[in-house]
LOBA-461449 format. One line per 2 residues: number of its first residue (from 1); their letters; for each residue x, y, z of C-alpha. Coordinates in pm, 1 decimal, padded with zeros to 6 digits. Layout:
BEGIN
NUM> A> X Y Z; ... $
REM end
This chain:
BEGIN
1> MT> -02361.1 -03763.3 -01620.0; -02322.8 -03498.7 -01890.5 $
3> LR> -02028.0 -03489.4 -02126.8; -01868.7 -03199.2 -01934.4 $
5> ER> -01919.7 -03374.0 -01600.8; -01756.7 -03688.8 -01741.1 $
7> EL> -01460.9 -03488.0 -01875.1; -01406.9 -03313.8 -01541.7 $
9> HD> -01444.7 -03635.1 -01343.8; -01197.6 -03818.1 -01566.4 $
11> QV> -00951.7 -03528.5 -01553.1; -00939.6 -03553.5 -01173.9 $
13> MN> -00924.4 -03932.3 -01167.4; -00645.4 -03953.7 -01425.1 $
15> ET> -00424.0 -03682.9 -01273.7; -00119.4 -03746.6 -01058.8 $
17> GP> 00037.2 -03465.5 -00857.8; -00065.9 -03102.9 -00924.1 $
19> LS> -00397.4 -03038.0 -01100.9; -00478.7 -02691.4 -01234.9 $
21> MS> -00841.6 -02624.0 -01327.0; -00811.7 -02246.4 -01303.0 $
23> DI> -01005.7 -02013.1 -01527.5; -01221.1 -02280.1 -01691.0 $
25> QA> -01552.5 -02106.8 -01603.8; -01629.7 -02378.1 -01351.7 $
27> DD> -01954.2 -02324.2 -01159.2; -02109.9 -02498.3 -00860.0 $
29> AD> -02218.2 -02800.5 -01060.3; -01865.5 -02842.1 -01194.8 $
31> AQ> -01719.8 -02806.3 -00846.1; -01958.5 -03074.4 -00720.2 $
33> TI> -01840.4 -03311.1 -00993.3; -01476.0 -03240.7 -00908.0 $
35> AE> -01549.8 -03291.9 -00540.0; -01704.8 -03634.6 -00599.2 $
37> AL> -01392.0 -03741.5 -00785.2; -01168.9 -03611.9 -00506.1 $
39> KV> -01343.8 -03835.3 -00256.8; -01193.1 -04140.2 -00422.2 $
41> NT> -00883.3 -03999.2 -00591.0; -00557.1 -04082.8 -00414.4 $
43> TV> -00302.9 -03923.1 -00647.0; -00384.5 -03550.2 -00680.7 $
45> TW> -00161.5 -03357.7 -00438.1; -00278.7 -03004.1 -00505.5 $
47> LS> -00579.9 -02853.0 -00676.4; -00626.4 -02505.1 -00820.7 $
49> LR> -00974.2 -02374.5 -00903.6; -00874.3 -02008.6 -00914.7 $
51> SN> -01067.3 -01755.0 -01122.2; -01384.8 -01952.1 -01172.4 $
53> RV> -01749.9 -01907.2 -01069.3; -01764.5 -02141.9 -00774.9 $
55> GA> -02015.1 -02030.2 -00511.6; -02123.6 -02155.2 -00171.9 $
57> AG> -02275.3 -02479.4 -00303.3; -01956.4 -02570.9 -00486.5 $
59> AQ> -01743.6 -02487.2 -00184.6; -01967.6 -02701.6 00036.5 $
61> AL> -01918.9 -02997.6 -00196.6; -01541.3 -02949.4 -00196.4 $
63> AE> -01550.2 -02927.8 00183.4; -01721.4 -03266.8 00203.9 $
65> AL> -01449.2 -03409.0 -00018.2; -01177.7 -03265.4 00206.6 $
67> KV> -01320.1 -03456.2 00500.4; -01223.8 -03788.2 00340.4 $
69> NT> -00945.6 -03699.0 00094.4; -00599.1 -03768.9 00234.6 $
71> TV> -00367.9 -03660.3 -00047.4; -00449.9 -03300.0 -00139.2 $
73> TQ> -00205.3 -03075.8 00045.2; -00270.2 -02748.3 -00137.2 $
75> LY> -00610.2 -02604.4 -00231.7; -00640.7 -02278.6 -00426.4 $
77> LG> -00991.1 -02130.0 -00445.3; -00898.3 -01766.2 -00500.3 $
79> DN> -01115.7 -01537.0 -00712.3; -01446.1 -01721.6 -00684.9 $
81> RI> -01774.6 -01645.5 -00504.7; -01781.7 -01881.2 -00209.0 $
83> GD> -01892.4 -01618.8 00046.1; -01951.6 -01677.4 00416.1 $
85> DG> -02147.5 -02000.3 00373.0; -01879.6 -02154.6 00154.8 $
87> AG> -01606.4 -02039.4 00392.3; -01798.1 -02189.1 00682.4 $
89> AI> -01816.1 -02525.0 00507.8; -01442.5 -02524.4 00429.8 $
91> AA> -01377.0 -02429.1 00792.1; -01576.6 -02727.8 00915.3 $
93> AL> -01370.7 -02953.2 00690.1; -01048.3 -02815.0 00833.8 $
95> TV> -01144.3 -02941.8 01177.0; -01110.6 -03301.3 01050.4 $
97> NM> -00878.6 -03273.7 00747.9; -00515.4 -03333.1 00839.7 $
99> TV> -00342.6 -03302.0 00501.4; -00412.0 -02952.8 00359.8 $
101> TR> -00115.7 -02726.8 00434.3; -00184.1 -02435.4 00197.2 $
103> LD> -00528.5 -02282.3 00152.9; -00616.3 -01986.5 -00068.5 $
105> MS> -00961.3 -01827.3 -00031.4; -00871.1 -01477.2 -00143.5 $
107> IN> -01109.5 -01260.1 -00349.9; -01418.0 -01454.5 -00245.4 $
109> EI> -01663.6 -01209.8 -00084.9; -01592.6 -01357.8 00258.3 $
111> GD> -01703.5 -01138.5 00546.0; -01663.9 -01151.9 00921.7 $
113> AG> -01900.1 -01446.4 00966.4; -01698.1 -01662.7 00729.9 $
115> VQ> -01370.8 -01560.1 00887.1; -01502.4 -01632.0 01235.3 $
117> AI> -01575.8 -01988.6 01122.8; -01224.6 -02019.9 00979.3 $
119> AE> -01079.9 -01886.0 01303.1; -01263.7 -02148.0 01504.4 $
121> AL> -01120.4 -02417.5 01279.3; -00767.8 -02285.4 01326.6 $
123> RV> -00798.0 -02346.7 01698.0; -00791.6 -02723.5 01634.1 $
125> NT> -00634.3 -02759.9 01290.1; -00267.0 -02856.0 01306.4 $
127> TV> -00167.2 -02872.4 00939.4; -00246.7 -02543.5 00761.4 $
129> IV> 00069.7 -02336.6 00740.1; -00022.8 -02083.0 00468.5 $
131> LR> -00363.3 -01910.6 00467.8; -00460.9 -01650.4 00207.4 $
133> LY> -00768.2 -01437.8 00278.1; -00675.4 -01120.1 00097.6 $
135> AN> -00923.5 -00899.7 -00090.7; -01230.2 -01013.3 00097.7 $
137> QI> -01465.5 -00815.9 00324.6; -01300.6 -00869.3 00660.7 $
139> HD> -01347.1 -00598.5 00923.9; -01224.9 -00562.7 01281.1 $
141> VG> -01462.4 -00830.1 01410.9; -01317.0 -01088.3 01175.0 $
143> AQ> -00962.9 -00978.9 01255.7; -01033.8 -01014.2 01627.4 $
145> AL> -01157.1 -01370.0 01575.2; -00841.8 -01457.5 01378.3 $
147> AE> -00629.9 -01298.3 01650.1; -00787.0 -01516.2 01916.5 $
149> AL> -00716.8 -01822.7 01703.9; -00355.3 -01716.8 01647.6 $
151> SV> -00308.1 -01698.5 02023.2; -00340.0 -02077.5 02036.9 $
153> NK> -00258.0 -02193.8 01683.4; 00096.1 -02327.2 01648.9 $
155> TV> 00117.1 -02409.6 01277.8; 00012.2 -02111.6 01058.6 $
157> TQ> 00331.1 -01939.9 00946.7; 00199.5 -01713.8 00669.6 $
159> LY> -00125.1 -01515.5 00690.3; -00231.9 -01285.2 00408.0 $
161> LQ> -00501.9 -01033.9 00504.2; -00422.7 -00749.3 00267.7 $
163> LN> -00696.6 -00555.7 00087.1; -00963.6 -00593.5 00352.2 $
165> QI> -01120.9 -00335.1 00585.6; -00928.2 -00400.2 00903.6 $
167> GD> -00879.3 -00093.0 01120.5; -00692.8 -00009.2 01439.0 $
169> VG> -00910.8 -00230.4 01659.8; -00842.3 -00535.2 01446.9 $
171> AQ> -00472.5 -00453.1 01425.5; -00452.7 -00415.2 01801.6 $
173> AI> -00608.7 -00758.4 01847.9; -00361.7 -00914.7 01605.3 $
175> AE> -00080.1 -00738.1 01788.5; -00183.9 -00898.8 02115.7 $
177> AL> -00177.1 -01237.5 01944.7; 00173.1 -01172.9 01809.8 $
179> KV> 00297.8 -01130.1 02166.0; 00227.6 -01497.1 02239.1 $
181> NT> 00221.4 -01663.0 01896.2; 00536.3 -01862.4 01821.6 $
183> AL> 00464.9 -01978.3 01465.6; 00365.3 -01684.5 01242.9 $
185> TV> 00653.7 -01551.9 01033.9; 00473.1 -01351.2 00761.2 $
187> PN> 00167.5 -01143.9 00857.1; 00049.8 -00930.8 00563.4 $
189> LG> -00187.2 -00650.5 00668.1; -00138.3 -00421.7 00370.2 $
191> GN> -00424.4 -00239.6 00202.7; -00640.8 -00203.1 00511.7 $
193> RI> -00741.0 00093.5 00730.2; -00475.2 00074.4 00997.4 $
195> GD> -00362.2 00404.8 01143.1; -00107.5 00510.3 01401.3 $
197> AG> -00283.5 00337.5 01691.7; -00279.7 00002.8 01513.8 $
199> AQ> 00082.0 00048.7 01404.2; 00185.4 00137.2 01758.3 $
201> AI> 00023.8 -00180.3 01891.9; 00197.8 -00395.2 01631.4 $
203> AE> 00527.0 -00222.4 01712.8; 00492.1 -00312.0 02079.2 $
205> AL> 00430.0 -00673.3 01980.7; 00741.1 -00680.1 01762.3 $
207> KV> 00952.5 -00591.4 02062.1; 00874.1 -00929.3 02220.4 $
209> NV> 00786.2 -01144.8 01918.7; 01065.9 -01379.7 01808.7 $
211> TV> 00923.8 -01534.8 01490.8; 00800.6 -01262.9 01252.0 $
213> TE> 01052.0 -01216.9 00970.0; 00843.6 -01021.5 00715.6 $
215> LS> 00583.7 -00756.2 00798.0; 00372.2 -00575.6 00541.5 $
217> LH> 00167.7 -00270.8 00642.1; 00159.1 -00108.5 00300.3 $
219> TN> -00133.9 00103.5 00182.8; -00271.5 00192.0 00522.5 $
221> QI> -00307.6 00522.4 00708.1; 00010.7 00516.0 00913.7 $
223> GD> 00172.5 00851.3 00983.1; 00481.3 00968.0 01167.2 $
225> AG> 00362.4 00851.8 01508.7; 00311.9 00498.8 01381.8 $
227> AQ> 00644.1 00501.7 01198.2; 00822.6 00623.4 01510.0 $
229> AI> 00676.7 00336.8 01711.5; 00781.9 00084.9 01446.4 $
231> AE> 01129.0 00239.1 01448.1; 01159.1 00177.1 01821.2 $
233> AL> 01066.3 -00185.8 01760.5; 01332.5 -00214.2 01488.3 $
235> KV> 01597.1 -00125.7 01743.3; 01529.7 -00445.4 01937.2 $
237> SP> 01351.9 -00687.7 01701.3; 01570.5 -01000.1 01669.4 $
239> TL> 01406.2 -01153.0 01360.9; 01248.8 -00897.0 01124.9 $
241> TK> 01425.7 -00901.4 00786.5; 01170.3 -00736.0 00555.0 $
243> LN> 00945.4 -00435.0 00627.7; 00694.0 -00290.3 00382.5 $
245> LN> 00553.3 00053.7 00469.8; 00468.7 00160.4 00115.3 $
247> EN> 00177.9 00397.5 00052.7; 00123.5 00539.7 00396.5 $
249> QI> 00144.4 00894.5 00531.5; 00496.7 00886.3 00669.9 $
251> GD> 00682.6 01216.7 00655.1; 01025.1 01338.9 00753.9 $
253> AG> 00976.9 01281.6 01127.0; 00888.5 00917.7 01070.8 $
255> AQ> 01179.1 00872.9 00830.7; 01419.7 01026.5 01080.8 $
257> AI> 01306.7 00779.6 01345.6; 01353.9 00487.8 01105.6 $
259> AQ> 01701.6 00620.0 01024.7; 01798.2 00610.1 01391.2 $
261> AL> 01673.9 00251.7 01410.0; 01883.5 00151.2 01107.8 $
263> KL> 02195.6 00252.9 01297.6; 02121.2 -00014.8 01557.2 $
265> NQ> 01924.6 -00282.6 01372.4; 02117.9 -00595.3 01277.6 $
267> TL> 01852.9 -00798.6 01092.7; 01657.1 -00585.1 00842.2 $
269> TT> 01771.0 -00650.0 00485.1; 01477.3 -00502.6 00289.4 $
271> LY> 01292.3 -00176.0 00352.3; 01008.4 -00038.3 00140.3 $
273> LV> 00898.6 00324.1 00189.8; 00741.2 00394.0 -00149.3 $
275> RN> 00473.6 00661.0 -00192.0; 00500.6 00834.0 00142.5 $
277> RI> 00576.7 01201.1 00213.3; 00948.6 01184.7 00275.8 $
279> GN> 01151.6 01486.1 00168.3; 01518.0 01581.7 00185.5 $
281> VG> 01507.1 01617.7 00562.6; 01390.0 01257.9 00596.1 $
283> VQ> 01614.3 01100.6 00334.2; 01935.7 01261.7 00459.1 $
285> PI> 01938.8 01081.2 00797.0; 01849.4 00751.8 00626.6 $
287> AE> 02153.6 00800.4 00405.7; 02367.3 00884.9 00707.0 $
289> AL> 02251.9 00566.0 00881.4; 02356.2 00357.3 00581.3 $
291> QT> 02714.1 00472.1 00623.3; 02734.9 00240.0 00924.3 $
293> NT> 02451.2 -00008.0 00863.7; 02594.7 -00338.3 00736.9 $
295> VL> 02281.4 -00548.6 00674.2; 02037.5 -00356.9 00451.3 $
297> TH> 02062.2 -00475.0 00089.1; 01735.2 -00346.9 -00064.0 $
299> LD> 01598.7 00006.9 -00017.1; 01296.7 00150.7 -00197.0 $
301> LG> 01228.5 00524.2 -00163.8; 01030.6 00567.4 -00483.6 $
303> EN> 00747.6 00819.8 -00518.4; 00840.5 01043.4 -00228.6 $
305> QF> 00922.7 01414.9 -00220.8; 01299.9 01448.1 -00196.2 $
307> AD> 01515.4 01631.7 -00445.5; 01883.0 01711.8 -00503.7 $
309> AG> 01984.7 01744.4 -00139.4; 01849.1 01398.8 -00062.1 $
311> AQ> 02012.9 01253.8 -00372.8; 02347.9 01408.5 -00277.2 $
313> AI> 02327.7 01245.1 00065.5; 02251.8 00909.6 -00096.7 $
315> AE> 02543.5 00959.1 -00335.1; 02782.1 01001.9 -00042.8 $
317> VL> 02658.5 00672.8 00100.2; 02714.1 00490.3 -00227.1 $
319> KV> 03081.4 00583.8 -00208.9; 03135.2 00395.1 00117.4 $
321> NK> 02849.3 00146.2 00168.0; 02957.1 -00209.8 00080.7 $
323> RL> 02624.8 -00384.8 00135.9; 02345.0 -00204.8 -00051.0 $
325> AW> 02276.5 -00385.6 -00378.9; 01930.4 -00266.2 -00487.4 $
327> LN> 01824.2 00099.3 -00473.9; 01493.4 00229.2 -00606.0 $
329> LP> 01453.9 00609.1 -00633.6; 01200.2 00670.3 -00913.4 $
331> DN> 00927.4 00934.4 -00915.5; 01096.5 01185.3 -00690.3 $
333> QI> 01226.1 01535.7 -00763.4; 01593.8 01465.5 -00830.7 $
335> GD> 01744.6 01713.7 -01074.8; 02080.3 01770.4 -01239.1 $
337> VG> 02269.2 01850.3 -00918.2; 02162.5 01526.6 -00751.3 $
339> AE> 02224.2 01331.4 -01070.7; 02577.0 01464.9 -01098.2 $
341> AI> 02653.1 01352.3 -00741.7; 02513.4 01004.5 -00807.4 $
343> AE> 02717.9 00977.0 -01126.8; 03038.0 01046.5 -00934.5 $
345> AL> 02943.1 00788.0 -00671.4; 02877.8 00519.2 -00931.1 $
347> KV> 03235.2 00551.3 -01051.9; 03364.6 00410.3 -00722.8 $
349> NT> 03074.7 00195.5 -00598.8; 03131.7 -00177.6 -00653.5 $
351> TL> 02830.2 -00337.5 -00480.8; 02521.1 -00177.1 -00632.0 $
353> TY> 02361.0 -00405.0 -00892.4; 02038.3 -00210.8 -00960.8 $
355> LN> 01954.9 00160.3 -00953.1; 01623.7 00308.6 -01063.7 $
357> LR> 01605.4 00684.3 -01128.7; 01305.9 00685.0 -01365.3 $
359> SN> 01065.6 00978.6 -01372.7; 01272.6 01235.1 -01188.2 $
361> CI> 01376.0 01574.2 -01328.3; 01717.2 01492.9 -01473.1 $
363> GN> 01826.3 01660.4 -01795.2; 01983.6 01480.9 -02088.2 $
365> TF> 02341.0 01583.9 -02004.8; 02342.9 01432.9 -01658.2 $
367> AR> 02133.8 01134.7 -01761.8; 02420.6 01051.4 -02000.0 $
369> AI> 02672.3 01113.0 -01719.6; 02498.8 00852.2 -01502.1 $
371> DE> 02479.9 00607.8 -01790.7; 02851.3 00646.5 -01855.7 $
373> AH> 02944.9 00627.8 -01486.5; 02768.5 00299.5 -01417.8 $
375> HV> 02974.7 00135.3 -01692.6; 03299.1 00217.5 -01509.4 $
377> NG> 03258.6 -00085.6 -01281.4; 03012.8 -00260.9 -01509.0 $
379> QS> 02813.1 -00415.5 -01224.3; 02491.8 -00210.0 -01201.9 $
381> TV> 02178.8 -00186.6 -01411.4; 02052.3 00171.3 -01425.1 $
383> DI> 01706.3 00285.4 -01536.3; 01692.3 00659.1 -01606.7 $
385> DN> 01407.9 00690.8 -01859.0; 01101.4 00917.5 -01864.2 $
387> QI> 01232.1 01233.1 -01695.1; 00970.9 01505.6 -01635.9 $
389> NP> 00939.7 01885.2 -01623.2; 01101.4 02002.2 -01294.7 $
391> RV> 00845.7 02283.3 -01255.3; 00576.3 02023.8 -01188.4 $
393> FS> 00654.1 02033.5 -00818.4; 00630.5 02409.6 -00782.5 $
395> FH> 00256.9 02377.6 -00847.9; 00199.5 02117.2 -00577.6 $
397> PR> 00010.0 02250.7 -00274.6; 00183.7 02251.5 00060.3 $
399> FA> 00019.5 02020.5 00311.8; -00060.9 02171.7 00648.7 $
401> TP> -00032.4 01937.4 00945.6; -00312.2 01919.9 01203.8 $
403> EE> -00084.2 02095.9 01451.6; -00015.7 02378.4 01206.9 $
405> LR> -00386.0 02424.0 01139.7; -00462.2 02446.9 01509.5 $
407> TV> -00176.1 02692.1 01565.0; -00281.7 02927.5 01284.9 $
409> FH> -00648.4 02914.8 01383.6; -00576.0 02994.9 01749.1 $
411> LL> -00347.5 03280.5 01648.9; -00622.1 03434.1 01437.4 $
413> IG> -00896.6 03404.7 01695.6; -00667.7 03496.5 01985.2 $
415> GL> -00512.0 03810.6 01838.4; -00155.1 03852.4 01713.1 $
417> EL> 00104.9 04040.3 01913.4; 00317.8 04259.1 01686.6 $
419> KN> 00691.8 04232.1 01737.9; 00843.1 04537.6 01912.4 $
421> QS> 00498.1 04699.1 01921.2; 00274.6 04771.6 02216.8 $
423> AS> -00040.7 04707.7 02011.3; -00167.8 04377.4 01876.0 $
425> LP> -00401.6 04269.3 01600.8; -00761.5 04213.3 01711.8 $
427> AL> -00894.5 03863.4 01767.0; -01112.3 03744.0 01481.8 $
429> PG> -01439.6 03552.9 01492.9; -01394.7 03183.5 01422.6 $
431> EL> -01593.2 03198.6 01097.1; -01373.5 03477.6 00960.5 $
433> AE> -01055.7 03299.1 01071.7; -01164.9 02988.2 00883.2 $
435> RI> -01233.8 03196.2 00571.8; -00887.1 03352.6 00583.7 $
437> MA> -00726.5 03008.5 00616.7; -00932.4 02881.0 00324.6 $
439> EA> -00834.0 03172.4 00102.1; -00468.7 03103.8 00187.6 $
441> YC> -00513.1 02732.6 00101.5; -00416.2 02651.7 00459.6 $
443> WQ> -00556.5 02300.9 00446.9; -00479.3 01943.7 00508.2 $
445> GV> -00485.3 01728.4 00199.8; -00443.4 01391.8 00037.8 $
447> QR> -00253.5 01351.7 -00287.3; -00166.0 01074.5 -00529.1 $
449> TK> 00056.9 01085.2 -00835.7; 00095.3 00867.7 -01141.8 $
451> RE> 00388.0 00849.5 -01382.5; 00302.9 00547.0 -01596.1 $
453> DF> 00010.9 00341.8 -01734.7; -00188.3 00653.4 -01816.6 $
455> DD> -00431.6 00452.2 -02026.8; -00528.6 00232.9 -01729.7 $
457> DT> -00821.6 00323.8 -01502.3; -00876.6 -00027.8 -01366.5 $
459> SL> -00571.9 -00182.4 -01201.2; -00379.7 00144.9 -01156.9 $
461> PL> -00634.2 00426.5 -01138.2; -00532.4 00772.0 -01019.5 $
463> KV> -00762.3 00817.6 -00722.0; -00772.1 00931.4 -00361.5 $
465> TL> -00994.7 00823.0 -00074.6; -01084.0 01082.8 00186.3 $
467> PQ> -00959.8 01001.5 00537.7; -01097.8 01103.2 00874.8 $
469> GI> -01028.5 01452.8 00998.9; -00835.2 01554.6 01307.6 $
471> DG> -00916.3 01331.4 01605.7; -01165.4 01136.0 01397.9 $
473> SS> -01380.6 01439.2 01321.8; -01561.8 01494.0 00991.9 $
475> IR> -01391.5 01686.0 00711.0; -01495.8 01948.9 00457.5 $
477> VK> -01345.3 01936.0 00109.7; -01226.3 02275.5 -00015.5 $
479> AI> -01078.5 02200.1 -00358.2; -00975.9 01927.8 -00602.7 $
481> QV> -00677.2 01980.2 -00832.8; -00539.5 01776.5 -01122.6 $
483> LR> -00194.2 01857.9 -01262.4; -00050.7 01704.3 -01579.8 $
485> DM> 00288.3 01717.8 -01748.9; 00243.6 01653.8 -02122.7 $
487> EH> 00498.6 01585.2 -02393.0; 00274.1 01794.1 -02616.9 $
489> LV> -00010.6 02011.3 -02491.2; -00336.7 01936.5 -02669.8 $
491> DH> -00687.2 02075.6 -02644.2; -00884.3 01846.0 -02411.7 $
493> VV> -01051.4 01826.6 -02070.6; -00990.4 01656.7 -01734.9 $
495> DL> -01260.9 01402.5 -01647.2; -01338.3 01324.2 -01282.2 $
497> IV> -01558.0 01067.9 -01107.5; -01675.1 01104.9 -00745.3 $
499> RD> -01793.5 00794.2 -00558.0; -01941.2 00769.8 -00209.7 $
501> EL> -01821.9 00535.2 00064.8; -02028.6 00251.0 -00085.1 $
503> GA> -01869.8 00289.6 -00427.5; -02176.4 00443.1 -00593.1 $
505> VR> -02103.3 00711.0 -00854.1; -02235.0 01041.4 -00717.5 $
507> YE> -02090.5 01287.6 -00967.2; -01901.5 01309.0 -01296.1 $
509> CS> -01761.6 01621.1 -01455.0; -01528.2 01750.2 -01725.5 $
511> VK> -01306.2 02049.0 -01651.0; -01101.4 02256.3 -01894.4 $
513> PT> -00745.1 02283.6 -01756.6; -00533.8 02598.9 -01756.5 $
515> VV> -00189.0 02597.0 -01916.5; 00059.2 02699.8 -01643.1 $
517> DT> 00390.4 02621.6 -01814.5; 00522.8 02499.9 -02148.3 $
519> TL> 00420.2 02138.9 -02080.5; 00201.8 02172.7 -01768.7 $
521> EL> -00173.4 02209.8 -01728.9; -00375.1 02250.2 -01407.9 $
523> AT> -00746.4 02193.1 -01346.8; -00903.0 02319.9 -01022.1 $
525> IM> -01250.6 02220.7 -00903.5; -01410.0 02437.3 -00631.7 $
527> PA> -01736.6 02396.1 -00436.8; -01894.9 02707.0 -00587.8 $
529> AH> -01906.5 02551.6 -00933.6; -01942.8 02190.9 -00819.3 $
531> PI> -02170.3 02174.1 -00509.4; -02122.1 01798.0 -00471.3 $
533> IR> -01786.3 01881.3 -00311.7; -01969.0 02008.4 -00003.6 $
535> QM> -02124.5 01664.0 00047.4; -01797.8 01470.1 00033.7 $
537> RE> -01682.9 01302.7 00353.3; -01468.8 01021.5 00491.5 $
539> GW> -01455.7 00720.0 00261.3; -01559.3 00909.2 -00053.4 $
541> EV> -01331.8 00867.1 -00353.4; -01220.3 01093.9 -00634.8 $
543> QV> -01081.1 00934.7 -00952.0; -00929.6 01082.7 -01267.5 $
545> RP> -01028.3 00915.5 -01592.0; -00740.8 00852.5 -01834.6 $
547> SV> -00678.4 01131.7 -02081.7; -00801.6 01066.6 -02434.6 $
549> TY> -00446.0 01158.2 -02539.3; -00282.3 00947.9 -02267.8 $
551> WH> 00023.9 00876.5 -02481.9; 00131.2 01239.9 -02434.3 $
553> VR> 00110.6 01226.4 -02051.5; 00433.4 01195.7 -01849.1 $
555> FE> 00307.4 01287.9 -01502.3; -00031.3 01328.8 -01338.6 $
557> SL> -00126.2 01422.7 -00983.3; -00459.6 01440.0 -00799.2 $
559> YV> -00495.1 01650.8 -00485.1; -00795.2 01692.9 -00256.2 $
561> GY> -00763.5 01971.9 00003.2; -00984.1 01966.4 00312.1 $
563> V> -01027.4 02106.8 00661.2 $
REM end
């Protein structure tokens, strides 16, 4: 036994209770040594090997130890390299181990085969209550296997599947399981590829499910139709207390439906709608609903598209609502008018403890008014830093909906009747109609914005991933735009990276931006000068590299327009 092996063995044997061996650069040989000690140790109650280099061989050794160990109740293997073979070995151990209650195998390169093995184990295991499988390589097939297991499993209460590749088919399977499962309280499906069809299926399940208390569907592809279905479920769900719909494609119609549900719902205390497409028309009914809602305490509407009218509606609510304690409104388009209304509301509100208005468009005068107002009752913490140039939003492209695109196209190719005229405009060939729409920037699009961490292109990169087109059809990219608001304009370029659906870098370029206002610059990339744009399709990604003068940047947006 080497010196390191002896040290690891003794560390396990001498420990009582929790044992953390995270981030010690442990490899398979180290894991095998630890596993041998676990076979005879009777005092370690939980073991963490997170952020190491344990592969399949190490996981297999640990699995053998789990078959005989009777004291370890929590095992954390996140951020290793165990893969499908390692997951299969752990799964086999779970069929005989009756002590492990919490198991973390997140960030481990586990695919569908590994998850299928875990699912089979869950059919007979009666002790695991928390299972973390996030940030692996699970697709619909793996999700379907887990769903079948959940239909019979009666012990797993928390299941974390975020940051995988689960689509509508997998979500629909999980939804069917939720209709009969009586144990699961926290299913996390964020960061997948779930669209409206998957959201609608989950919504139907929520209508009959009586155990789910927290549901996360953040960072998916859910639009208004999915949000409307979820809203219908909220009207009748007896248990849901927390709902996370951050980073989807929900617009005003979806927000209006959720608002109607809030008038009836009696259980939801926390609602996250960050980084959607909700404007004034969507926020106003949500505010109206909160005049009568008596249960919601936390509301997050950050990084949407509402301005003063939405803020004024929220201000009216703050004057009468006696329940809302935490309100997050950063990264919107609230200006002085909305700020003035909120300041007046804060003078009489006595329940709000936290209000975030960072990165809006509020001038110094009304920022001070809000700061002074919140001290009247002395109960709330207000964040109002980092306000940006209000003209930033006048340069944002208007998104066309699929219905609008179809309407305009059919009008052009069908001929336009002139009002109060006997004549009509001639019908145009389809190719010409498409060209006219392109010249008018009549496109669909995907957009992301960033208002902090401008030096970070790893954990918080500014990037967009191209979705499917209408009805699952292919798309054609028409333009890429990058807009920046700078404290001081400097002479530099905008750097872009284009990756394909496999993550391979296909193109890099530097573009000189045009100054469009005192602090704003805009870079536009068109197919004529950058032919790679014509090759881009679903799953491709565009990313903006951090500016070399990132400390001057206050706001940055990336837009990709397509048809």
